[in-house]
Every structure is written in structure tokens, then in C-alpha cells.
C-alpha positions in Angstrom: 74.6 51.6 -48.7 72.4 51.8 -51.8 68.7 51.4 -51.0 66.6 49.8 -53.7 63.0 50.9 -54.3 61.7 47.6 -52.9 63.5 47.9 -49.6 61.2 48.2 -46.7 62.0 50.1 -43.5 61.6 49.0 -39.8 58.2 49.4 -38.2 58.9 50.7 -34.7 57.1 50.7 -31.4 58.6 53.5 -29.2 59.0 53.6 -25.4 60.2 56.5 -23.2 62.9 55.3 -20.9 63.4 58.5 -18.8 66.5 60.5 -18.2 69.8 59.4 -16.7 70.7 61.2 -13.5 72.6 64.4 -13.9 72.3 67.9 -15.4 71.2 68.4 -19.0 70.8 64.7 -19.8 68.7 63.9 -22.9 65.4 62.0 -22.8 66.1 58.3 -23.7 63.9 56.2 -26.0 63.7 52.5 -26.9 62.8 51.8 -30.5 61.8 48.1 -31.1 60.9 46.9 -34.6 57.6 45.0 -34.6 58.7 42.8 -37.5 62.3 41.7 -36.8 62.4 42.4 -33.0 65.6 44.4 -33.1 65.9 47.1 -30.3 67.7 50.4 -30.6 68.3 52.9 -27.7 68.3 56.5 -28.7 70.1 59.3 -26.7 71.7 56.9 -24.3 75.3 58.3 -24.1 74.6 61.8 -25.7 71.9 63.6 -27.7 71.5 61.9 -31.1 73.4 58.7 -30.3 72.0 55.3 -31.4 73.1 51.9 -30.0 71.7 48.4 -30.2 70.0 47.0 -27.1 71.6 43.7 -26.0 69.0 41.3 -27.4 71.5 38.6 -28.3 74.4 37.7 -26.1 77.9 38.0 -27.7 76.9 40.3 -30.5 80.1 41.4 -32.4 80.9 45.1 -33.0 80.6 44.4 -36.8 77.1 43.0 -36.4 76.1 45.9 -34.2 77.3 48.4 -36.8 75.5 46.5 -39.6 72.2 46.7 -37.6 72.6 50.3 -36.7 73.1 51.2 -40.4 69.6 49.9 -41.1 68.0 52.1 -38.4 66.8 55.0 -40.6 66.2 53.6 -44.1 66.2 49.9 -43.7 66.3 47.2 -44.9 64.3 45.4 -42.2 65.2 41.7 -42.3 61.7 40.8 -41.3 60.3 42.5 -44.5 62.9 41.2 -47.0 60.9 38.0 -48.0 57.9 40.3 -48.8 60.1 42.8 -50.6 61.7 40.2 -52.8 58.2 38.9 -53.8 57.3 42.4 -55.2 57.9 42.9 -58.9 60.8 45.4 -59.7 58.4 48.1 -61.0 56.2 48.2 -57.9 57.1 50.8 -55.2 56.0 50.1 -51.7 53.3 52.5 -50.5 54.7 55.0 -48.0 53.0 58.1 -46.6 55.7 60.4 -48.1 55.5 58.9 -51.6 51.7 58.5 -52.2 49.6 61.0 -54.1 47.4 63.2 -52.0 43.8 63.5 -53.1 42.1 66.8 -53.2 38.7 67.5 -51.5 37.1 67.6 -55.0 38.4 64.1 -55.7 37.0 62.8 -52.4 33.5 64.2 -53.2 33.5 62.5 -56.6 33.8 59.1 -55.1 
């Protein structure tokens, strides 16, 4: 999936769900997007697995696969109205893409 510069990612709250019984079972986590309310369970079957939490009854496997594809890079459907309102030349501010100021620049302010 091609991600445009105006695509915004999910904004997650994370819960620790504990371990399943048994030897060498990974720690499980619940990621819930604060904007679109989609929930993802991490490390449920095995280490590194991602699955959708059953937030809507009767979700098709195609819909589940489409939602899982947005987990890492987006797009978050809750943000899309805001992303479409941005001009094409504006890049959303993310921690990994903004310029870092030096200590000398901070003193000059």
C-alpha cells in the first residue's frame, strides 16, 4: 500500500494483558486507537502476531486484513477528514521528521 505524505497514523493507548498459561508464552498487549477506536491484540498466538479484537460482530476476514494492514503506518480512518483538509505541500509534524534544535538555538529565543 502506497502511503501519501498526508496520511496520519493511529494514536494508540496500550494495555498489558498478561501471559497465557504455559511455558515461554509472550507478553500480550492490547493497542486501542484513541481516534478510530479499533483494537489490536499483539503477541496473542505467537511472538510478533497481530490480530483484530472483536469490536464489531461478524467482521469478515477481508475487513480484518484491511484493518491489520493499517496498524503500523496508517491510515487511521479517524484522521482522514483532517488529512484531506491539509494542502498537498504540508507534511504532518511527527517526532521522527521534525528538525531538532540545538542548545544554542534555544538560548537565542
